[in-house]
Structures are given as structure tokens and as C-alpha cells.
C-alpha positions in Angstrom: -72.4 22.3 -81.4 -69.6 19.8 -82.3 -66.5 21.8 -83.1 -64.1 20.3 -85.7 -60.7 21.6 -86.9 -60.0 20.0 -90.4 -56.5 20.4 -91.9 -57.2 21.6 -95.5 -53.9 22.7 -96.5 -53.6 20.0 -99.3 -56.2 22.0 -101.1 -53.9 24.7 -102.8 -53.1 25.9 -106.1 -50.9 22.5 -106.6 -53.4 19.8 -107.6 -53.0 16.6 -105.5 -54.8 13.3 -104.9 -55.4 14.0 -101.3 -56.4 17.6 -102.0 -58.8 17.1 -104.7 -60.6 14.3 -102.5 -60.8 16.4 -99.4 -62.2 19.4 -101.4 -65.0 16.8 -102.9 -65.8 15.8 -99.4 -65.9 19.3 -97.8 -68.4 20.4 -100.8 -70.7 17.6 -99.7 -70.3 17.5 -96.0 -70.8 21.2 -95.1 -74.5 21.2 -96.5 -75.4 18.3 -94.2 -73.3 19.2 -91.1 -76.2 20.5 -88.8 -74.9 21.0 -85.4 -71.2 21.4 -86.5 -68.6 24.4 -86.5 -65.7 24.1 -88.4 -62.1 25.5 -88.3 -60.3 24.9 -91.7 -56.4 25.2 -92.0 -55.6 26.5 -95.1 -52.0 27.2 -96.8 -51.3 30.9 -97.4 -50.9 29.8 -101.1 -54.2 28.4 -101.3 -56.8 30.7 -103.3 -59.3 31.8 -100.8 -61.8 30.7 -100.1 -61.5 27.1 -99.7 -65.1 26.9 -98.9 -67.8 29.5 -98.1 -69.9 28.4 -95.4 -71.4 30.3 -92.3 -70.3 27.8 -90.1 -66.8 27.8 -91.3 -63.8 29.7 -90.1 -60.2 29.6 -91.5 -56.9 29.8 -90.1 -53.7 29.8 -92.1 -50.3 28.0 -91.4 -47.3 28.1 -93.8 -46.2 24.7 -94.0 -47.1 21.3 -95.9 -49.4 18.9 -93.8 -46.8 15.9 -93.6 -43.9 18.6 -93.3 -41.5 18.5 -89.7 -42.7 22.2 -89.4 -46.6 21.0 -89.3 -45.6 18.0 -86.9 -43.3 20.1 -84.5 -44.6 23.7 -85.1 -48.2 23.6 -85.4 -49.3 22.7 -81.9 -46.7 25.3 -80.6 -48.4 28.0 -82.9 -51.9 27.3 -82.1 -53.5 25.5 -79.5 -56.9 23.8 -80.2 -57.9 23.1 -76.7 -61.3 24.7 -77.2 -62.1 22.5 -80.3 -63.4 18.9 -79.8 -61.6 17.2 -82.6 -58.8 17.9 -84.9 -59.1 15.8 -88.4 -56.0 15.2 -90.3 -56.9 13.8 -93.8 -53.2 12.9 -94.8 -52.0 10.1 -92.3 -49.9 12.5 -89.7 -51.2 14.3 -86.9 -49.2 17.3 -85.2 -47.6 17.2 -81.7 -49.3 18.9 -78.8 -52.5 19.8 -80.4 -54.5 20.2 -77.1 -57.4 18.3 -78.2 -58.6 14.6 -79.5 -57.9 13.9 -83.0 -59.1 11.6 -86.1 -56.8 10.7 -88.7 -57.4 9.5 -92.2 -55.1 6.7 -93.3 -54.5 6.1 -96.9 -52.0 3.2 -96.8 -49.1 1.7 -94.9 -46.8 1.3 -97.6 -43.8 3.1 -95.9 -44.0 0.5 -93.1 -45.1 -2.6 -94.9 -43.3 -2.2 -98.1 -40.8 0.6 -98.3 -38.9 -0.7 -101.0 -42.2 0.0 -103.2 -42.3 3.8 -101.8 -38.8 4.7 -103.0 -35.9 3.4 -105.4 -33.5 5.6 -103.4 -32.1 3.7 -100.4 -31.5 6.9 -98.2 -34.8 8.3 -98.9 -36.3 4.9 -98.1 -34.4 4.8 -94.6 -35.2 8.4 -93.8 -38.7 8.6 -94.8 -39.3 4.9 -93.4 -38.1 6.3 -90.0 -40.2 9.1 -90.2 -43.4 7.6 -91.1 -43.0 4.9 -88.9 -42.7 7.1 -86.1 -45.5 9.6 -87.1 -47.8 6.7 -88.1 -47.7 5.2 -84.7 -48.4 8.5 -82.9 -51.3 9.2 -85.2 -53.1 5.9 -84.9 -52.3 4.8 -81.5 -53.4 8.2 -80.1 -56.5 8.8 -82.4 -60.2 8.6 -80.9 -60.9 6.9 -84.4 -59.1 6.1 -87.5 -60.6 6.4 -91.0 -59.1 4.1 -93.6 -60.1 4.6 -97.2 -60.3 1.1 -98.0 -60.7 -2.4 -96.3 -57.2 -3.1 -97.7 -55.9 -0.1 -95.6 -57.8 -1.3 -92.8 -56.5 -4.6 -92.9 -53.0 -3.3 -92.9 -53.6 -1.1 -89.9 -54.8 -4.2 -88.1 -51.6 -6.0 -89.0 -49.3 -3.1 -88.1 -51.4 -1.9 -85.2 -53.5 -4.6 -83.8 -54.7 -2.7 -80.7 -56.1 0.0 -83.2 -58.4 -2.4 -85.1 -61.5 -1.5 -83.0 -61.4 2.2 -83.7 -60.8 1.9 -87.6 -63.7 2.9 -89.9 -63.7 2.6 -93.6 -65.1 5.5 -95.6 -64.3 4.9 -99.2 -63.4 7.8 -101.3 -66.6 8.8 -103.5 -66.9 9.4 -107.4 -68.1 12.5 -109.1 -69.9 11.6 -112.2 -70.3 15.2 -113.3 -66.3 15.5 -113.1 -65.1 12.3 -114.5 -67.5 12.1 -117.6 -66.5 11.7 -121.5 -68.3 15.0 -122.2 -65.5 16.7 -120.0 -62.7 15.7 -122.5 -61.9 18.1 -125.3 -61.6 17.0 -128.8 -58.7 14.6 -130.0 -56.9 17.4 -131.7 -55.9 18.7 -128.2 -53.4 16.0 -127.9 -51.9 16.8 -131.3 -48.8 18.2 -129.7 -48.0 14.8 -128.3 -49.6 12.4 -130.5 -50.1 12.3 -134.6 -53.7 12.7 -135.4 -55.6 9.3 -135.6 -52.9 7.4 -133.7 -54.6 4.9 -131.4 -52.9 5.0 -127.6 -53.3 3.6 -124.1 -52.6 5.4 -121.0 -50.6 5.1 -117.6 -51.3 7.7 -115.2 -49.2 8.0 -111.7 -46.2 9.3 -109.7 -42.7 7.9 -110.3 -42.7 5.5 -107.4 -41.8 1.6 -107.7 -45.4 0.6 -106.4 -46.6 2.1 -109.8 -45.0 -0.8 -111.6 -44.4 1.5 -114.6 -41.3 -0.4 -116.1 -43.0 -3.7 -116.3 -46.3 -2.3 -117.7 -43.9 -0.7 -120.2 -42.2 -3.6 -121.1 -45.4 -5.6 -121.3 -46.8 -3.1 -123.7 -43.8 -3.2 -125.7 -43.9 -6.9 -126.1 -47.7 -6.9 -126.6 -47.2 -4.5 -129.5 -44.5 -6.6 -131.1 -43.5 -4.8 -134.4 -46.6 -2.6 -134.6 -46.3 1.3 -134.5 -50.0 2.3 -134.8 -50.6 2.0 -130.9 -48.6 4.3 -128.6 -48.5 4.3 -124.8 -48.9 7.6 -122.9 -47.1 7.8 -119.7 -48.3 10.6 -117.5 -46.0 10.6 -114.7 -43.9 12.6 -112.1 -40.5 11.3 -112.7 -38.4 10.8 -109.3 -34.8 12.0 -108.9 -33.6 8.8 -109.0 -34.7 5.9 -111.0 -32.2 3.9 -112.7 -34.4 1.3 -114.1 -36.6 3.9 -115.7 -33.8 5.9 -117.3 -32.2 2.5 -118.9 -35.7 1.5 -120.1 -36.5 4.8 -121.9 -33.1 4.6 -123.4 -34.2 1.8 -125.5 -35.2 2.2 -129.1 -37.9 -0.2 -129.0 -39.4 1.7 -126.0 -38.7 5.3 -127.5 -40.6 4.2 -130.5 -44.0 3.5 -128.8 -43.8 5.6 -125.4 -44.9 9.2 -125.1 -44.0 10.6 -121.7 -45.5 13.7 -120.1 -44.6 14.9 -116.7 -47.4 17.4 -116.1 -51.1 18.0 -117.3 -54.0 20.2 -116.5 -57.2 18.6 -115.7 -58.3 19.6 -119.3 -55.4 17.7 -120.9 -55.9 14.5 -118.4 -59.7 14.3 -119.0 -59.0 14.4 -122.7 -56.6 11.6 -122.5 -59.2 9.7 -120.7 -62.0 10.5 -123.1 -60.1 9.3 -126.2 -57.6 6.7 -124.8 -58.1 3.0 -125.9 -57.3 1.4 -122.2 -55.7 2.4 -118.9 -53.2 0.4 -117.6 -53.1 0.4 -113.7 -51.2 -2.7 -112.6 -49.8 -1.4 -109.4 -47.9 -3.5 -106.9 -49.6 -1.7 -103.9 -52.2 0.8 -103.7 -54.5 2.4 -100.7 -57.5 2.9 -103.1 -56.8 3.5 -106.8 -58.6 6.3 -107.8 -57.4 6.5 -111.5 -59.0 3.4 -111.9 -62.4 4.5 -111.0 -61.9 7.9 -112.7 -61.0 6.1 -116.0 -64.3 3.7 -115.9 -66.2 7.2 -115.7 -64.7 8.0 -119.0 -66.0 4.8 -120.5 -62.3 3.4 -120.5 -61.5 -0.3 -120.0 -59.0 -0.8 -117.1 -56.2 -3.4 -116.9 -55.8 -3.6 -113.1 -53.6 -5.7 -110.8 -54.3 -8.3 -108.3 -53.4 -5.9 -105.5 -55.8 -6.2 -102.6 -57.0 -2.4 -102.9 -57.1 -2.5 -106.5 -59.6 -5.4 -106.7 -61.7 -3.9 -104.0 -62.1 -1.0 -105.9 -62.6 -2.2 -109.5 -64.6 -5.4 -108.5 -65.6 -7.1 -111.7 -65.1 -4.1 -113.9 -61.5 -4.6 -114.6 -59.4 -7.1 -116.3 -56.9 -8.2 -113.5 -53.3 -9.3 -114.1 -50.5 -10.6 -111.7 -48.6 -7.4 -111.6 -45.3 -9.2 -111.5 -46.0 -11.7 -114.3 -44.8 -10.4 -117.7 -46.5 -12.8 -119.7 -49.8 -12.6 -117.9 -49.4 -8.7 -118.5 -48.7 -9.1 -122.0 -51.7 -11.6 -122.7 -54.0 -9.3 -120.8 -52.8 -6.2 -122.7 -53.4 -7.8 -126.1 -56.9 -9.1 -124.9 -57.9 -5.5 -123.9 -56.5 -4.4 -127.1 -58.3 -6.8 -129.5 -61.4 -8.2 -127.9 -64.3 -6.1 -128.6 -67.1 -8.0 -126.7 -64.6 -8.0 -123.6 -64.0 -4.2 -123.8 -67.5 -3.6 -124.2 -68.1 -5.7 -121.2 -65.8 -3.9 -118.9 -66.9 -0.5 -120.2 -70.5 -1.3 -119.2 -69.3 -2.8 -115.7 -67.2 0.1 -115.1 -70.0 2.6 -115.6 -72.1 0.4 -113.3 -69.0 0.2 -110.7 -68.7 4.1 -110.3 -72.1 4.1 -109.0 -71.1 2.4 -105.8 -69.0 5.4 -104.8 -70.5 8.4 -103.7 -69.1 11.5 -102.1 -72.5 12.1 -100.3 -72.0 8.7 -98.4 -68.6 9.5 -97.6 -69.5 12.8 -96.4 -72.2 11.1 -94.2 -69.9 8.4 -93.1 -67.0 11.1 -91.9 -69.7 13.1 -90.2 -70.8 10.0 -88.3 -67.2 9.4 -87.4 -66.7 12.8 -85.9 -69.7 12.2 -83.8 -68.5 8.8 -82.6 -65.0 10.1 -81.9 -66.3 13.1 -79.8 -68.2 10.7 -77.7 -65.5 8.2 -77.1 -62.9 8.2 -74.6 
């Protein structure tokens, strides 16, 4: 019996990308995990049970997965010496665990391009030091490292070349039952933000510089010209310090076309996906790019960027633009807006592309990594 501790505290009442992907992974992994026993770390605020399975027990620890309390306190509060492996799904591994570990690394932006992670210099310095120390500990000490994309695997090889041989790529999966046009509500659900019948395009993502929101907004405004019949909906957690966005949002030509929403439920997000005209996803850096894949499942054409992970995930199913080239972004937005054959081709290609990503495949690959890590020394 292989005994594995999995930090599942990202699965909580607060929705997060890592939490959603881990929940999907566990749902598929447990039924096929013959010969395994699991201990799931859960947050006290998580709605119990995280999962319900006879080979799963749970343990609570009241701190966030990437917090100092976890890094310095979990190993003191709980020793895992009787367990074969500890799996951190979120880049960082606590000190003093007492057992070997596997770590999932999403990206190395805080090390390779910290200016894209935060626009606020003190945060950039402090978090840069924090992540550099903790990534080094997690990756160098791991039995195996799971990278969520080939792009992330290559980044690990660049920064930690000695760890290259123990990296295994396990792509996120895609859930066609969850991300499907039928899951979207009626267009009238959006009337609180958009007048009935108004065409709109969509941007989804947190308020960090790597998401490239200001360039996409400026390009959209330029692409629309004097038109007012096509709005841009920005679903974005706004950062505390963002002078560029503050200045941009004050411009009359931007206010005329932009609708900002700071938080939406899954129901509203799925309705936005189902009724949008296109998704703008011209990021400067990504570890994977799940919103693009989700949009494709809803039959939404995607404007992606030439960033390495975005091209890896979208393949030939998106229109790609140089994320720093204003003219290229404007031209591609206009093409996706007006070129019906292009839109139809991308929608069809997007549907096919989603089939290349499976949570069942990801679950099997993760279990294989556990077995390999348990045998390694």
C-alpha cells in the first residue's frame, strides 16, 4: 500500500484555479488508485468532505498552502514520517515534513520575470525572494517534479538544470460536461451589466501584469474605432497598485466600451463564455492557460498570444498575436470580429483541441509519478 499525503487546502469555499484543477484531478484519481491510501490536508473553512472515499482520511491545518505558516509550521505541527510521499500541488513544500515529496510547479514567473508578476516594486522584491528560496527548496529536494506544461518543464530546466531529469509533464485536463455551452444561462442573465442584444468580447484573469490587460484594452478600443455596438467585458481581480490600469480606465473612449466585473460566480462566468463573441487571451506569460481551453469548450473563438505555454495549449485552434505588438493585436481582433469563415474554423478546431486534454489521463499520469517517486532515491 502506497501512502500519500496530498495538500488539498486550495479546495475551499473560495474558488481558485489550483483548487478547481486539484478537485477535478482527485475526482478521477481516487477510483483508479488501487494500492494507495491518501491523507488529504484540508482547510478548516473547506466544506467537508473534500472527497468521500474509504481509502482517504483527512487532516485540517489552518493556513494557506503558500503561506509562511505552512512553510514553517506544518512540519512542526504534523510529522509525516509514516507516509511514503507528500504531494504539494502548488509550487511550495513545507520544511521538516519527515518524508519524501512530489511538487507540482505551475510556472517560474516570480524567478524568470518578476516584473510580470507584480507592478508594485516592494511586493516584487519581497515575493521574489520568498519564491526563489521556496522554489529552490521544493524542486531541488523533490523526488519528482510535476510540470503542468512543456513550457514550465523547460523553465525548470533553465533555472534548475540539475533537476531536469526528474521533471514529468502532466497537462491539466478538460471537463466537457462542465465547460459546455449548455451550462451557460440565458443572455438576459447579463442584463445587469450589458444592454440586451449588445455584442461583447471577454477578458478573464487576475490583475497581474503578465495578463497584459492594458494592451488588450487599448487594442480593442482601437479596433472598434467609433463603434459602440461591441463592448469588452473584463472579469478581473484588481490589484491594489496598478497605476497603468487606473489611468486607462479614466479615459472616456475606454469607459464607453469597457465593462469591468471584479468577481463572478461560475454560473455568470459560464454565461459570459456562452454568449461572448471572442476571448482575448494575449498573455505575456502563462504556465498553462486554462481560460483559453475553457472558452473553446463553449464554442468561443480565442485570440491567444505567442507566449510559449499559450501556443502549447491552444495549438492551431486559436489566432495568435504578438502580445506586445499593438498593431498585430488590433488586426487580429478585427479579423476575429468580422471574418466569419475564420471564426467558424477556429470554433471547430477549438472543439477538437479540448479533446486532447483529459482529467482521466492526468490522473493516471499523476499516480504513475507517485509510484516512480516512491521507488526513487
